[in-house]
Structures are given as structure tokens and as C-alpha cells.
C-alpha atoms as a printed R data frame, in Angstrom:
   type eleno elety resid chain resno       x       y       z
1  ATOM     1    CA   MET     A     1 114.232  96.774  99.563
2  ATOM     2    CA   LEU     A     2 113.673  95.657 102.794
3  ATOM     3    CA   LEU     A     3 110.130  95.915 102.286
4  ATOM     4    CA   THR     A     4 110.288  93.161  99.723
5  ATOM     5    CA   SER     A     5 111.546  90.649 101.714
6  ATOM     6    CA   ALA     A     6 108.462  91.330 104.187
7  ATOM     7    CA   LEU     A     7 106.009  90.480 101.300
8  ATOM     8    CA   ASP     A     8 107.166  87.277 102.145
9  ATOM     9    CA   PHE     A     9 105.243  86.486 105.432
10 ATOM    10    CA   MET     A    10 101.934  88.213 103.668
11 ATOM    11    CA   SER     A    11  98.776  86.759 103.382
12 ATOM    12    CA   LEU     A    12  98.303  86.040  99.602
13 ATOM    13    CA   ALA     A    13  95.072  87.256 100.459
14 ATOM    14    CA   TYR     A    14  96.779  91.205 100.271
15 ATOM    15    CA   ARG     A    15  97.544  92.673  97.051
16 ATOM    16    CA   PRO     A    16 100.781  94.957  96.942
17 ATOM    17    CA   VAL     A    17 100.782  98.367  95.808
18 ATOM    18    CA   LEU     A    18 103.835  99.955  95.855
19 ATOM    19    CA   THR     A    19 103.422 104.054  96.319
20 ATOM    20    CA   ARG     A    20 105.889 106.133  93.535
21 ATOM    21    CA   GLY     A    21 107.211 109.078  96.567
22 ATOM    22    CA   ARG     A    22 106.689 112.569  95.059
23 ATOM    23    CA   ASP     A    23 104.658 111.426  91.902
24 ATOM    24    CA   GLU     A    24 102.372 109.333  93.751
25 ATOM    25    CA   ASN     A    25  98.799 110.588  93.511
26 ATOM    26    CA   PHE     A    26  96.526 107.744  95.845
27 ATOM    27    CA   SER     A    27  94.604 107.075  92.457
28 ATOM    28    CA   PHE     A    28  94.825 103.530  93.258
29 ATOM    29    CA   LEU     A    29  92.769 103.659  95.856
30 ATOM    30    CA   ASP     A    30  89.909 104.093  94.328
31 ATOM    31    CA   ARG     A    31  91.359 101.005  92.593
32 ATOM    32    CA   THR     A    32  91.814  98.181  94.731
33 ATOM    33    CA   GLU     A    33  89.539  95.396  96.046
34 ATOM    34    CA   GLY     A    34  89.383  97.945  99.314
35 ATOM    35    CA   PRO     A    35  90.815  98.745 101.771
36 ATOM    36    CA   TYR     A    36  90.973  94.607 103.491
37 ATOM    37    CA   ALA     A    37  93.147  93.231 100.757
38 ATOM    38    CA   THR     A    38  95.576  95.748 100.090
39 ATOM    39    CA   TYR     A    39  99.106  96.897 101.487
40 ATOM    40    CA   VAL     A    40 100.468 100.088 100.745
41 ATOM    41    CA   LEU     A    41 104.091  99.718 100.587
42 ATOM    42    CA   ALA     A    42 106.206 103.036 100.818
43 ATOM    43    CA   PRO     A    43 109.877 102.668 100.314
44 ATOM    44    CA   GLU     A    44 110.616 105.499 102.908
45 ATOM    45    CA   LEU     A    45 108.974 108.250 104.927
46 ATOM    46    CA   SER     A    46 111.498 110.541 104.487
47 ATOM    47    CA   ASP     A    47 112.539 113.628 102.306
48 ATOM    48    CA   HIS     A    48 115.943 112.672 101.446
49 ATOM    49    CA   THR     A    49 114.629 111.342  97.432
50 ATOM    50    CA   PRO     A    50 111.699 111.979  95.010
51 ATOM    51    CA   ALA     A    51 111.058 108.068  96.102
52 ATOM    52    CA   TYR     A    52 110.135 108.353  99.042
53 ATOM    53    CA   LEU     A    53 107.145 109.770 100.496
54 ATOM    54    CA   TRP     A    54 106.883 113.470 102.539
55 ATOM    55    CA   GLY     A    55 104.822 115.998 103.959
56 ATOM    56    CA   ASP     A    56 100.961 115.994 102.297
57 ATOM    57    CA   LYS     A    57 102.041 112.333 100.768
58 ATOM    58    CA   VAL     A    58 102.099 110.803 104.318
59 ATOM    59    CA   ARG     A    59  98.838 112.375 105.975
60 ATOM    60    CA   THR     A    60  97.478 111.012 102.804
61 ATOM    61    CA   LEU     A    61  98.602 107.882 103.748
62 ATOM    62    CA   PHE     A    62  97.744 107.963 107.341
63 ATOM    63    CA   ASP     A    63  94.047 109.071 106.062
64 ATOM    64    CA   ALA     A    64  94.339 106.058 103.702
65 ATOM    65    CA   LEU     A    65  95.059 103.724 107.159
66 ATOM    66    CA   ASP     A    66  91.770 105.712 109.102
67 ATOM    67    CA   ARG     A    67  89.889 104.089 106.357
68 ATOM    68    CA   GLY     A    68  91.287 100.265 106.596
69 ATOM    69    CA   TYR     A    69  94.000 100.260 104.628
70 ATOM    70    CA   SER     A    70  97.342  98.341 106.382
71 ATOM    71    CA   THR     A    71 100.589  99.383 105.622
72 ATOM    72    CA   MET     A    72 104.566  98.481 105.223
73 ATOM    73    CA   ALA     A    73 106.904 101.451 104.884
74 ATOM    74    CA   THR     A    74 110.505 102.246 106.664
75 ATOM    75    CA   ILE     A    75 111.467 105.548 108.005
76 ATOM    76    CA   HIS     A    76 114.978 107.427 107.637
77 ATOM    77    CA   ALA     A    77 115.314 109.582 110.697
78 ATOM    78    CA   ASP     A    78 118.173 110.939 112.521
79 ATOM    79    CA   THR     A    79 117.054 109.866 115.887
80 ATOM    80    CA   PRO     A    80 113.860 107.638 116.757
């Protein structure tokens, strides 16, 4: 996965949390050490497989960004 290669460059002060696609309920947000110590990893933002985030799940991810969380994600699209 492309994101795991980027983890080598992430500060050790952050804890990565991998999302679970369509099964993700974002309950991990209540169990982290806070937004400034957590990176939310989304393997892909698309509707191509159940492992990826799409729709309301992406909205929840962006709501977490508004709360101060950081994310790394890839996006699948036919055009920019």
C-alpha cells in the first residue's frame, strides 16, 4: 500500500490508525490520545471496493479533520 511507505517519514509522535472501509464507524476517535497525536490512514477514497471509504464515511473523515485530526489517503478517480 502506498500509504505504508509514507509512514517511514511520519513523526513518531503520531499514532497511525487504519480505517476499515465500509465497516468503519470511527469509534477509534474516542479512544485516541487526541487529534494532535493521531494520523487517520485511509487506503483509498472511492467506491470501488468495500475496503475503501466513500459517501458518509468520507464526510465523517473530513469532520475529524475539522476537529484537528490529520489524515493520509489516496484517491481513485478517472479525472482530477
